[in-house]
N, C-alpha and C positions, 0 to 999 in steps of 0.2 A: 502491500499499498503504499502511496505516495506520503510524504511527512504533511503534516496538517499543522495552520498555524492559525492562529483565533484574531478576530478581526474586530476593531472596532468600525460599524459600518457605517463610515461618514466618507461624503465626496466633497469636492472643495465649497459644492455650493448648493447639494441638496442635502448633503448629507453630514456635513461639516457645518452644520447650522443650527442654528437658534428658532427653534418651531413655534411661530409665533400664534399656535394655537390657544385661546385665553380658557381658562378654569371651569368655565360655566358653558356646559355642552345643552346640546338640546335633542334629546333622546326622543323621539319619536317614530310609529312606526309607517307612517306615510306623511311623505312631505307633500304639502298641497299648492298647488299654482299659485304663485304669487311670491311666494318665500323668499327670502333673500338674507342676506348678511354681506360685512366688510371688514377689513380688518382691524375699525376703529370698533368694531361692536362687542360684545360679551357671549356670542354662541355661534357653534358650527354644529355641523351635522352627524350625529352619531351612531353605527350601526346598533341594535338591539341587544346583541349578548355585550356591545361597549368594547369590542376587541379593534375597529376600527371606526375612523372619525374624517371628515372631510371639510376642508376651509384654508385658510390661508396659509402662506409661508413665507417667512422672512429670509430673503436672501442675502447671506454674508459676503457674496462677491459683487454685489451690487447693491450699495446701501439705498432704504426706502424704498424698491422696489420689492413685488411679492409675487407670488406664483399661487394658485387653486390646485389642491391636491389632497390625496388622501393616504393618510398615513396610519401606522398601528398605535394604539391608543390603550391596550390592555394595562389596567393596575400594574400587571407581573413585570412589563417593560418601563424602565426610569425614562420619563422626559425625553431625554437627551439622547436617547438611543431609540425612540419612538419612529422608524425608519418611513420615510416617504416611498409608497409602490405605485403612484398615478400622479401626471401631473397634466392639466386640461390646458390641450394647447401643445405639451411638450414645454417648449423654451419661451412661451409667452407671460411676460411679465405686466404688471401694473401699479400705479402710483396707490398711497395708503388712502385717499381718498374714492377709492375704486369699489365695486360691489360685486356680487354674485348671485344670479337671480334665475329661478324656474317661473317666466315669466307665463303670463296668463294665456299667451297662445302655444306653451308649451314646450318653449324653446327655453335651452339652457343657456345663458348668456354672462361672457365675464366683461363687465365694460369700465372702462378707464376712465373716471371722471376728469381726471386731468387732462385729456387732450381730447374728451367729448365723442369716443369712439367704443363700438364694442371690438373687440381687439381676437374674439373668440366665441363662437358659438356652435351647440349642438345640430343647427339646422333641423329639428324636427319641428316646427310647428303646422307639419300640415300632416303629422300620424297622427292625431286627437290624444295627446297626452294629457291624462289627469289627475296623476301624480308622479312621484319619485319616491323611492326607497335604496338605502344605503344595508346592504344585506351583510349578513352575516360572515361571508367568506371574501369582505373587501370589493364587493361589485355592487357600483354604483347604477343604477337602473330606472328607465324613464317609463313607465305602465300607461297601456289604453283606457281606457272606460270598462273596457274586461278584464282590465287588470294582467293582460300579458306585456311582455317587455317591448318594447319596440326600439330602444336603444340601450346600450350598457356600455360602461368603462372596461368591459373585458374585451369589447372588439375594439379598440382603440388604444391600445398599449404603451407607455412613454416606452422606460428603461426595463420595466420588470414584468414579471409574471405572480401570478399567487397560487399555490395549488387549487387545481380544478379547473383552473383557466387554458381555454383551447389557445392554438396561434398557428395561424393556416399562411397559405401562398400571399394572399393581398394584405398580410401585416408586417411589421417591422416594429423591431426595439432599437432603439437609436440611444448612444450614453450620453450623459445630461452635458451641456455645454461648461465649457470653463471658461470663464471672466469674459462673457457675453459670446464667444465662439462658437459656436456649432461645432457638434464632434464631427470625426470622419469616420466614428465607427457603428456597425450596425450590424442586427442578427435577422436575416430572414429566410424565405423558405422557396427554392427554386420551384419548378412546376414538377420535379420528378419529388419533390416533398423532401430532397436532402435541405438539411438545417447547413444555412453556412455562415459567418465571421465575415466580414466585408471590411475594409478600408477603401473609402469612398465607394465607390461604384463597381471598380474591374480589379480589386486585390481583393483575391478569397485566400486568406493565412489559415484556416480550421473548416472542416465541413463534418459533418454525421456519418457520413460513410455508410450509408444505407446502401447493402448491395443487392436486396432481391425486389420487392415487390413496389411499389409506388403507396407514399404516403399520402395521405390526406392531411392529419393535421400534426399538430403536437401538444403535449398535454405535462406540465406540472403535476403529479399523485400527489396527495396526502402525506402517505408514505417515505418522500424523498428521492422519487425518481422522475427522471425527463424521459418520456417515450414517444415514439413517432410510432402512428396508429394507421393501419390500412382502412379501407373504403367499408370494412366490417368494425371497424372500432377495435381492431387487436392489436396489442404490441407486436410493431416487427423491429423495433430496435429501443433498446434503454440504456439510459447511460445513469450509475445510482450514486447517491450521495455515502461518503462514510458511515453514517448511523442511518442509513437506510432502513425501514420498518422499526426503528425506536418510538415506541411508544410514549415514553417521555418527552418526545418535542411535540409541544403544540402550535410553535408557529415555523413558517418556511418559506421563503421567498426566490426567486432565482430573479438575477441582476446582470446586466450588463454595465458593467462598472466603466468609469471614465479611462484606466489606463486598455480599455479595450479585448478585457480577458471576461467570459460568461461566468459568474459563478453562481452557486446554490448556496445560500445560507439559511443557519438553524440555530435559533435563541435557543441558548445554554443557560436553563432556569438555576443551575447551580452556581454557574459563573457569573448570571447578569451582564451577559455579553453576546453579543450577533458571534457565529463561528463557520468559516467556511468549509463547508464538509465535500467538494467537488469545483472543480474549475476546468473550462474545456481545454486550453492549453496550459501543459504542468509548466512547460520553460516560460516565464513573462518575457524573456530576453526574445523569444520566437513570435510575438505578437507584431504585427508589421508595424512597422515608425512607433514604437515603444519609445524609441530615443527622439523621434521626429527629427527634426533638424540641428540636435545637440549632442550629435555625436554618437558614439556606438553604444549598446549594450551590455553590462557585465555584472557580476555577481559579486559584492562587498563581501569582505569576512565575515558578517552577521549573515549572509546568506539574502540578503534584498539587491535587488536589480539596480544598479545605479548608473547614470549616463558620463563617458566619460568622450574627449576628442584629441586624438593619438596625432593629428596632423592638423592641428589648427592654424587658418593661414592668418598671416598678420595683422591682413583689413579687414578680418572677420571680427564681429562684436561679441561681448561676453558669454552671449546665451545661443550664436549660431555655429554650427561646426561646418565650415566650408571644403572642399577639396582645396589642397594647396596648390595646385598645378591650371597655370595660364597659358593658353596657345600661343603667346609672344615670348618663350622665355629666349634670352639673350645670349645665354650660355648652356643649352642646350637641356636634356632633362634625363632622369634617369628613373630606378623604380625603389621603391622602400618597403619590404615584406614584413605581413604582420603575419604572424603565424597562428593557425587556429583561430582563424579570424574571417567571416562570412559576411560580404556586405552585399549591399544592395540600393539602385536608384532607387529615389523617392518623387521629386520632382523630372520628370516625368518619373512611373517605375515601370519603364519597361529597358528592362537589360537587355541588349544581343549575347545569343547560346548558341556557343558553338564546340564541338567535341573536336579536343587536341590537346596536345602534351603541356606540360606545367611551361617548358621552355618557351613554343611555339604561343603561348598564352600571354608572357610575357611582351614578346615581341612584337606581337601582333598590335598591343598598344602603344608603344613605343612609334610605332609607323602610322598609328592614325594621328593625326593633330588633334583630333576633337576626344581622344579617352582619356579620361580621366581617372582610373581605377578598374582593375579586373580580380577576380574570384576564382579560383581554380580550384573544384570539389576532387579531392583525390580519396573517393569512394568506389569506383570503377565505371562512373558511369565517364569519367574524364570532361565533367563541364567546363566551358570557360567564359565567365559573364562579364562580358564588356559595360562599363558605364562611360556614359559621354554627358555626366551632369554633374554641376559643382555640389550640387544636393544628395547625398547620398547615407546611407546609416548603415545598422547590422546588429552585431553581437559577437563575444568572442568568448570561448571556454577551451579549457587544458582538452575536451572528448572532442573535438572538433578536429576533421579531417580534411578541413577547406584551409587555404592559404589566400592570404590575398596580398595584393599587391598594388600600392598608392603611386601615380605621377607624380615628380616634382621637379620644380625646374632646379638647374645647378646654380651657384653663385660663383662669382671667381675666387675663391679658396683651396688652397691645397690641400686642405683635410677634410676631410667630412664631420658633424658631431659621431662621438662614441656611440650615443645613443641612437643611432640611426642604422639601420641593416640595410646597407645599400647595393643595389644589384646592379655593375660599371655595364650597362647594355650600350649606354650611347658617351662616348669619349667627349667631354668639356674639353673647352679648346682655353686652357691653361696650359703653364708649363711648369716645371718643379725644377730649380736648379738644382743640378748634383754636384759633389765633387767630384773631382780628377783625380784625388790623391788615391794611391793605395797604401791603406792603413793597415800596417803586419800584427801592430800591435792591438789593433780591434778586432784582428782574426785571430789571432791566439785566444783573445779573452772571451771570444763569442764560440771559440771549439769547446774551452774549458768548462764553460757555462751549459754548453749543450750536451756535454759527457755526464757531468753530474745529476744534470735533470734525467738524461736515460737511466743511467744507475737508480734512481729515487725510484723512477716509474716502474723499474723491474723488481725493486722489493717490492712493492704493492700491488704487483700487476696481478695476485690471487684474490687480494681483497676487492679490487678493482674488478674482474672480472666476475666474481658474485655479483657485486652491484649493479652491474653493465646488463648480466645476463638477466637481472629481475628488472631491470627499468623496460629491456625490450620485450620481454612477459608481457608487462603491463600495457607497452604500446601495441601491442598484437594482438592483446583480449580490446584496448579500445578499438580496435578495427570491426570485430565481431558487431558492435553498435550498427554497423551500417547495414549487417543482413537482418532486420527484422522483417519479420513473417507477416501476413496482413491482420494479426491482431496483437502486432506491437511486442511480440515476442522475440529476446533474440537470440538466433540460432548459433551455435558453438561449435565447431569442431571437435573430436575427441582430444588432439593434443593443445586445444587452448581450456577445456576442461581439464587438462594432467597442470598443466600451465596454474591454472586459476586455484588449484587444491594443493600446490605445492605436492604432484605424483600422490594425493590421497593421504596426503600427510597426517590429518587431524581428522579421525575417524567419531563424530558425534552422536551415533546411535547405531543401529543396522543398518549396514549398508549406505549409508547417510554422511556426507564427509563436508567441512567447511571450509569455504572458499573466499575468496576477495576479488570485486572487481577492479577493473582500472582506477575507477571513482571513488574507490574504497569502502565501497558499501559493501557488506557481508552478505554472503549467500549461502545456503544448505543446499549441498548436490545430493541428490536419490538416485541410487544405481539400481536397475531396473535388470528384470531377467532380460538375457542377451536374446530368447529364443520369440521374444513380442514380435508380431508379425510388421510389417513398417505400415502398411495400411493402418491396420487397428490404434497404433501408437499416434500416427499422427492425426489420427479421428479423436484420438482420446484429449493431444494436446490443443487443438483445433477448438475444442468445446470446453475445456478449463481456460485457456487463453482469452473465451470471451465471457466467462463470468465474473461478477467480482461483486464481492460482498463484505463487510467488514470484520467478519468472523470466518470467512475464507482465506488461508495461506495464500498470496499470490504468488503465482506463477511469473519468473522474470525470463526463462527462455530454457533450451531443451537441446538435446543432441542425439542425432538419428543419424548416424554415421558407420556404414559395414553394419557390424552387430550388436553394436554399441546403442544402448536405450538409456538415456539418462534426463532427468528433470531437474532445471534449477530453480528455487522458490527463493523468497526471500526468507533472511534470516530470522529464527524468533530466539530472544536473548535467553529466555529460559528451558529451552527445551520442551520436550514431552510431557504430558500429564500421566503418563506411564511411569514415568522417570519418577515423579513427585510421590506416585501411590506405593511405589517400590522401596524409597529411600525413607527412612525415619525420620532424618532432618529436615528431607525436602520438602515432606509431607506435611511437617507443623506451620508453612508456607499457607497451604491451604485449606483457609480457615473454614466455620460451617456456612458462611456467606459466600465466600470466593467459589466453595463448590458447586453451592445452587445456581450460580452465575455461569460457571464454567457450563453445567448442564442447561440452562438456559441456550445459550452462545450459541452450542453444538446444533440444538434444536431448530434454532433460528436459520442454521445455514444450511441444515438439511430441507428445511420446509422450504427455503429460497430455492435450492436446487430443486426439489419435488413441483412447485405448483407456480412459481414466479421467476424461471429461467423462458425463454421463448421458446423452448422443447422440455419435454420431462428431461429430469438426469437423475440418475440415480447414481451414491456413492460407491456402493458393492463394496467397500474395503472399511467399516469403519470400525475402528477400534482407537482404546488409548494411547496407541503408538502412534498413531498417525491425526491426534490433534495435540497442537505448541501452543506454548504460554509467550508473550512478550512478555518486555520490559512489567510491564505493567497487571503482569496475568490476566492477559485478555486471551482466551481462548481464541484459536484459527484451526481451521480443519482444511489437512492436507490430502494429497495422494486418492482425489477422486478416479475413481476407475472406471471414468466416462468410455461408452461405445460399447461397452460391456454387457449391453441387453437385461441390465437388472432391473427389478423393481421394487417400487415401494415398499412394499412388505419386508425383506430381509432387512433395509436400514432400519425400519419402526423397531425391530426384535432385536437388532443390534445394539440400539439406541438404548434399549431396556437394558439390556446386559450391563449396559456401559455406565449406567446410572445407579444400579445397585453396588457394580464395583468401585465407583468411585465413593460413594455413601458410605460402604463398609469398610473401604482401604483394603479389601482382599483381593490374592489374586483370583483370575478366571476357574473353576473346576468343574466338574458338573455335579458335585450337588450344592454349587453356592445360591442360584435362584431359589429351589428347593428349601433349602435352611430359611432364608432372607423371608422368603412367603407363610412359611409355618409360623415365625418368631413375628411378624407384623398379624398371621390369623389367630395368632393367641393373645394379641394385647402388650406384645411387648417389642414394639417396633424400635423404641430406644437402644436395641440390645444389638440390633442392623449397625448401627451409625458407628464409624472407625473410633476408635477407643484413643486415638492419639490426638482428636480435636481439643484443643486446650480450652478454648472459651465456649464450650456446652453447645447443644442441639437444640435449633427450635422445632420443638415436638409436631406440631402443627404444619410445618413447612415438613418435615419426614413423611410424615402420614400421607400428603398430598402428592410426593413426590413419589414415593413406593408404589400409592395407588395406579399412579399414571403407568411407572415402571413395567408392574405387573400386567396392566392392560397391551402393553407394546408386546409383552412376551407371549401372549395368549397361542394356541400351537394352530388354530384356526383363523387363517387370515381375514375372514369378513370379520372378524371381532378385534380385530386391533385397529388403533384410531390412526388418524389421518395425523402428519407431522404439525398441521397448521392447529389442531385440536389438541396436539400435545402441548405446543407453545403457550398457547390460551392457559390451558391448566397451570403451567409452570410461572406463567406471569399471576396467576391468583384470578383471572378473569371469567373462567368456567370450571364449574364445580365437577365432582370427578365421584362416581359411585365404585362400591367397595369389589374390587373384582373377583371375579372364579378363581379355582383354581389353576395356573397356567398351564398345566400337564396334562389336561384330560380334553380331546377334540369331543367336539358338540357341534352335531346338523343342524342347519339352519332350520327355523321353523317353517313349515310348508303350510297349505291351506287345512289339509287333513290333521293338523296337531291343535288348531285352534278351535277353542270349546267355548261358547257365547256363557256368559253365565245368566242366569234366570234375573 
């Protein structure tokens, strides 16, 4: 899973603002014709449940100007964090002497009294509007005389979507403006139903990559998923927040932020703050024009993106980073090299792309009088991207395999600055005066120094060989990132796997080895049986790589070379649950509440596989060895045996066994389930609980969890619950009856078995 960060949800003007809603809301179920309010009055319109409010918003970037919008209004959210989710007319602003009105003609009007004009209107005077209402889901609706909606704010989104709000081809999300300048960033849906993030109208820097059927619309679901629906309203593409299906989350919204990234936010009650739980572009530097004309994007030591200008022109202003080259160079030109850097033209954004060698790429720029820079992509495509504008930007990262060359004019000096790596492709018309005297003393000193240096190198060559070998291993592994499959998984060769693991040096579990990627990310490599059919293995990898849930261990990559079958997972700091059960010292970490939470996490993960993926997925290999714990002891299920033709009943039964094992702390044997059931049946459920639990057991929870476990273990599959029912029982939202002995088969009742009572 990607590393998550908590964001205080402020934008420079809509969210980093003082919300000017006054403290006296007007809560009415129906808003009659003629109703209006102004920034100077003490009222605004509120939904019946109090979660949303509509009113004037003061803009901090434009003093004494206001928008009309809908914001969160729940008492659970502090005033400073009650985020705005809809604005009338997007960026329309008015003065403090203006008003917002539902006119007698049924029109919503935003009137600027200072200018004496209506600056925005819903244009609904012909639709027989009789009233308005702000629904509990944040949708502001105009109703006709039959109480049917004829206009709604959900159909005219600004920069955000709320749960239940649809998004279709004719709609657009546009990031909020900054300092009165409209944003170039937008989210739209093309005619095939593909979601696309755009800069201006022609640069697409992210899309949903829908590969099958046409999508009709997108929707943000209440449980934290962004989905594309087909004409039958079935999900055909989904992206999930890290807290997907977390019932403790009451408020969510999706927003196109001012930095051009699309993010899903959840309100975390315990922290009293908004948290980004998903974003479309993982690397903010890869959002097109992140730095605009202020340089290239790099990550600071704190991990946040910053903009730097490594090639600032002497004539450029402090805020503008222009190409240093001018066609009228008096002393020729040359190329400055920027390793691990990708540059692209901004105004206009139309690089000329050819396939050529690195040397020819540089030479072609020097031969073209209009060329300002080129970028060569060393990932097998051999793309040379030529820029002919002073306005270009890009990003830099040690993992990038691109190298860029920026053209500069040469000055009449003998030595170039030491911090410039210059490729002397064109000779400057200056001359260096050289001494004609032959210096024997200089030659002797040079020879002596060279001999000493070589001797020192010989002494340290063993150590250097080791270091250099590790360096090239790292470089080699980094190239694997260019071999991404369609699901974004890294395709490793077996030699790369050996390098990452140090030739399988550190074993951390049965056929599981610890490894390190070139970016220092820890991974766990699982070695599978060599006789697994390639087609079946690739099928499983394809399925596993396309599913994402906070309680499923993320698959980073795989190796399918010759007879080798290996899976590369994210690394879980605390290892498997099975290790904690077997080790008495580690078992003390698993307090009662932790064990219940682990059971619930596993149940949610399996429920997701069974009922919330695009197609049914059976885990097929569920056991505590395949459930790992991260640094916060959050459970993550791994080793999904996808494409195995499994059935849900096996997963349900395996889960029931796992619950008994975890609660009792005992190893699985043929008598464990029968012993646990008999103890429970005889009213001694507390004897099933692990005696190593130091802080006691919640007997009510123990009773409920054992009951659902025994239902999962029923011999007859028709008596087993679904994993969705299991989750609800563990959450405490569904009651459970006492189960019969799970060891006896019972035929289901038929019509002949039913006897009506008198």
